[in-house]
N, C-alpha and C positions, 0 to 999 in steps of 0.2 A: 504493500500499500504506499502511495506517495504521502509523505507527511503534509498535513495541512499547513499552509504558510503561517497562519497565526500561531501555531504551536511553538515556533522558534523563540518567540518572545514570551508567550504565555507560560510555558513550562518553567522558565527562569523566574518569572513573577510568582508563580505558584510555590516554587521551592523556597523563595525568600519569605513568602508569607507563612509557609509551613514552619520554618525555623523561628520566625518571629512569634507566631501564635502558639506553637507547641513548646518552645523552650524559653525564649527571651521574655515574653510578657508574663508567663506564670512565675518565672524566677523573680522578676521585678515585683510582682504582686505579693509574693510571700515575703520578700525582703522588706517591702514597705510596711506591711501590716504586722508582721511578726518580728522584724529585725533580725531575721535568720537568713544566712546564705544557704539556699536550697541545693546548691551544687556541692556535693560531698565527695566527689572523686578527687583523690590527691595525686601525689607524684611518687608514691612508694612502688615497690615491685610486687605487692601482694595481688591476689587474684582480682579483688574488687577494683583497685585502681588500674590494673592492666586492662580490664574490660572497658573502663572509662576512656583510656587512651586509644584503644583500638576503635571504639565507637566514633571518636573524634576523627580518626584516620579515614574510616570508611564514609563518614558524612562528608568530609572534605573531598574524597575521591568521587563521590556521587555528584557533589556540586561541580567539580571540575568537568565531569562527563556532560552535565547539562549545559555548562557554559560553552564547552567546545561545540556542542550541537547547535546552540543558539547563536554564537558569535564567531565561530571559526569552522564553518561547514567543510572547508577543504581538509580539515584534520579529523573530521568525524569518521571516515572509513578506517582510521587506525584504531578505533575503539571496537572494531569487528562487529558491525551491526548483524543481527540475526534475522535475515530477510524472511525466513520461513515463518516467523512469528508475526510479521507485520501484516495483519489482516484487519479489515474494518471492524469486525466483531471484537477482536482482542483490544483494539485501540479504544473503543467505546467502553468496554468492560474496565479497562485500565483507568479511563477518565472517571468513571463512576466510583471505582475503588479509591482513587486519590481524593476525591471531594467528600465522599461519605465518611472516609476514615478521618479526615481532618476535622470534620464536624463532630464525629464521635470523640476524638481526642479532646477537643475544646470543652465539650460537655462533661467528659470524665474528669478533666482537670478542675473544672469549676466545682464539681461534686466533691472532689478530694480536698478542696480548700487549702487551709494552712498546713495540711499534712503532706502536701505534694513536695517531693524531693527528686533530685537527679542523683541516684545512687542511694546508699544506705547511710542514714544519719544516726550515728551512735551517741551523739552528744545531746540530742533533744528527743524526748519521747513524743511520738505522734499518735493521733487518734486512729483506731482501726475502723476504716470505712466499710460499711456493709449495705449501703442503700444505693438507689439509682443503678447506674451501670455496674456498680460493685456487687449488686445482688445477682447479676447475670454472669460476671467474670471476676476472678480474683485479680486479673491484670488487664483491665480494659484499655489503659493507655498504651501498654506494650502491644496489645492486640491491634490497636489502631495503627501503631507504627509499622507493624509487620504488613498489614493490609495496604498501607500507603506505599511501602517499598515494592510490594507486588504490583500495585497500580502503576508506579513509575516505570517499572520494568516492562510491563505490557504496552505502555505508551511509547517507551523509548528502549526497545530491546537491543542490547548489545552485551559484549562480554563484561564490560565494567559494571553496568547496572546489575547484571546477573551475579557477579562476584560480591558486590555490595549487599545485595539482597540475601544471598545465602550466608555470607559471613555474619551479617547483622542478626540473622535468624539464630545462628549458633551462639553468638555472644549474648543475645537476649535470653535464650534458653538457660544459659549458665547463670546470668544475673538474676533471673526469676527464682532459681533454686537457692541462691545465696540470700535473697530477700526473704524467702519463705522460712529459712532457718533463723534468720534475724527476728522476724515477726513472731515466730513461735517462742523464742526466748523472751521477747519483750511483752507479749500479750498472753502467753500461756494457754490455758484452756479455752479462752475466748477465741483465739486464732484457730485452735484445733477444731472447735465446733464450726467455725466459719469455713475452714478448709474442707470439712466433711460435707458441708451443705452446698458450697458453690465450687464449680469446676475451675481449674486453672485458667482455661481460655474461654470456652463457651459450653 
């Protein structure tokens, strides 16, 4: 499928809004209201901080792939586009995934309120959220991130977006399990009951 001409600018705008609405604004909101820096990934070599570093790397790589497509089209073939995936149906499915997942993430972050963090916050106890999207999934924000990555891949299928999608999936799976152990230690039986009632994803 020939890419629609508007996509070259639109996908860059979407990704900028995704970063702003999914990470920057929620971080600012928590800091302003609670006086707490919600970004907890540090610079040590433990598993938690290593995941944070790699997530930054793959986010930057994904951004680079999008910018190359948008503003340096002669370089896009070097990203090895997957032509057999470029179908009208996969394009529109991808667009739907991108936008619905972003809306889902925004709502889930609003429902999480001051408990929202990027990583594990061992210094400040957070409330265990069990309502709204958190009654459907124990990790609705991570779920939204995974769906958005799939959407970007379907809209812009190439080796780089594929690597970013699969690598982020593996990192998120590990991070989720680290957070589950942390929440079990922090909330005890309340989290055990929640874990038995609500599935990890859906």
